[in-house]
N, C-alpha and C positions, 0 to 999 in steps of 0.2 A: 810685410810683400815680402813673399818668398825669395830664397837664393835666386840670382839672377842664370839663367842656361848660358849665356854666353854675353861678356863684358869686354869691354875693350876699354883702358884706363889711360889718359896722359899718352896716347899715341902720336908722334912725330916721326916724319919721314921726307929727307931731303934728295934731291938729285944734283948733285955740287951745289950750285949758289940757289937752287931753286927748292923753295920751302914748300913743299905738297902738302905736308899736313903739318898742323901744331897743336901739339895738347887736346887731341881730341878725344873723347868720351860718348861711347854707345853703350847701352843697357839692352837687352833683349832678354824679355821675359816668356818664360815657356806659354804657349798658345797664344801666342801674339804677333802682328805684322808691322815690323819698323820700317818706314821710308826714310830714306836718304836721297833726298833734292838740293839744287844749288847751279846755278849755269855751268856752261862748259869750263874746264879748266878748275873749278873750284876745289877738285881732290877726292870726288868721288869712288868712283874704282878705285884708283890707289888705296882708298880705306876698305874697299871691298877686299884686294888684293893684299893686306897686309890681315885683315881679318881670316882669310882663308889658308896665308901661309907662302903665298906665291911671292910676296915680299917680305921682308924684315924690318921691323921700323928701325930708328937710331932712338927713339927711347918707349919707355910705355909697354904695356903687359896686352895678353889676349886670355881669358879666361872661360874654361867650360866646363861648366858646376863647380868654380870654384879651385880647378885645377890649372895653371898656367900652362899655357899652349902655344905661348909666343913663338918659341925655336923650335917649335916641330914642323916638316914639311908638308902640302898637301896631301901626300900618298899615305902619312901617318893621322891627318886627319881625318881622313873620311872614313875608316875604320870606327873611329870615336861618333861621326856625324855630321861633321861640318864638309859641306860640298858646296861649290858654287857653277853659275853658269857666267858664260861671256859675253860682253858685248860685241866681241868679232867672233863670231861662231866655229867651234873647235869640234866638230864632227870628223869622222871617218868617211870621207864621200864615195871611195870605193864601195864600202860596205853596204849591208840592206839596213834600212830603219829596224828591222827585229835585231839583227846582228849590232846594232849601235849600242840601242837599251841592252842586250846582252851583257855589251862588255860592262855596263855600268855596275853589274852584278857580279863581277868576276871576284871581289872581297868575299863575298858568300858562298863560292862553288868550294867545294872541299878539297878538290885537288889543283884550286887556281882557274885560270882562263880557258887550259886546254882541255879540262874535262867539260866544259859547257858543249863545246861545237858537235863532240859524239852521244853527249846526253847517257852518260856509262851508269849511272846511278839513280835511284827513285828520287834522291834530292836535287840532282842537277836536272832531273824532269821537271820538277817543280817549280824551280827558277823559271826553266819555260814558258809554264803556265804565267807565272808571276810577272814576267816579260811582257807575254800576250796582254794580261788583264794590265799594264802600266798603258801599253799602247791604247785599249778602249779608252782608260781615264783622260788621255789627252787627246783621242778623236782621229788617233793616227795607225787604226787598225785594217785600214784600205789600204795604208800604205806598206806594208808590212814587207812586202819582199822587193820593194823599189831601189835601187839604189840613190841612197843620199844626194848626190851629185843632180839626180833628175827632180830634186823637190825645188819649189817656190821658197823662197826666204822665208815668209812668215812660217810655213810649214816647220823649216829647219829649226826653227826659233822654238817651236814647241817640241820639238823632238829633242834639244838641246835639255829642256826641262824635263822630259821622260827620262831621258837617260841619267841625269840628276839623280829623280825620283829612285832610281832604280837601284840605288847603293843604301837605299834607307834611311834617309837622313833624320837626324833631329832637328839642325838647322840648313837650311837652304837659304843660300845669297845668292840675290838677282840681280845681275846686271843688265839695265834696259831689257828687260822681256819683251815689252810693249813695241819695240823700233820694227818698223819694215810693215806692223801689222795693220790690216782696215780696221775702221771705226768696228765692227762686229766681230773683228777679232780680238779688239782691245776690250770688248765686254765681256766675251767667252773667257779671256785672261781672267779677269777681276773676280770673275765666279769662280773661277778655276784655282784660282789663288786662296781664295777663303776658303773653296772646300779643302784644300791641303791642309792650311789652318786645321781645322775642324777636324780633320784624320791626324792631328799630333805632331804635324811639320809647326817648326816655328819659323818665319819666315825674315830677311831682309832685303829689302828692295830697293836698288838704286833705281831711279824712271824721272825721265823731262815730262814724261804724259801725267799734268796734275789732275786728271780728271782719274785716271787709276789709281793715284796717290788716296786722293778722297775717298774712293770707294772700299778700297781695302785695308788702308793703314790705321791702326790704333795709335801709334804716336809717329811723329815725325821728326827728323834732325835736318836744319838746313846747315849746308857749307857755303862758305865763298874765301875765296883765296887759302883755300887750305884751313880755317878757321869755323869753328863752330860759332853761328850768329845766333840763333835761333833752336829751343827745343818745344814740343808742345802736341797738343793733340791735331788733328787735321784743319779742323775749320779756325783754329786761331793761329794756326802757322799758316795756313793759305791765303789767310785774308790780312796778312800783317804786312804795315807799310815799308816795314824793312826788308822783309821778303821781296815784295816788289820791286823794290829800288835794287836790290842785288841782283834780280833779272832783267830788269829794266833800265835801269840806269835813271830812273827817274824820280 
């Protein structure tokens, strides 16, 4: 099998006396979608935070194509192609939808973010066109000029993904993207995630909606109390008695 695109090995993280992660391994291969599931408090968001650089592990490593990136900040991982979204939305509420997406492009602007707004160069004008294409991809074009603060929660979740995609990621780490969405919205989300994979973005998704996990994932890792209790294909994992016990306590 080809070298992993992103590999977490032996990750452990504690907060005081609380062991949030204990010796966790996750391997993401190029062109795949890897689901992380588990009950509340299992360590899923902590794992995503370590993999994206927002938290440093107490032990273990994170590698991107064999390069150790464990100690790199999120800002240094973004140009390498590792980007995440958040369970709690982190958008700029006073800016428009288009402006939020363009902020995701700042690493590609020749003179940084300051060059984007006046569109001084042909390169920056191409970035504007690319931002508008991203809005189309996420069905957000009709909201382009609206302040983010005026958007419904589900639309803001879509915008977080769009802003992340504006960075041109190789690895997209999604933290509960279906939260707050309607049944129709979750169906559209599943289609969109598969489309991103087909366009060359490999995905790690933390999600409580098992229907989304079953529809989009190539493999699934299950956490419980900070430990990995199972890993495999979605059908195998989601039909497991051990997984049902972890979720339902029965």
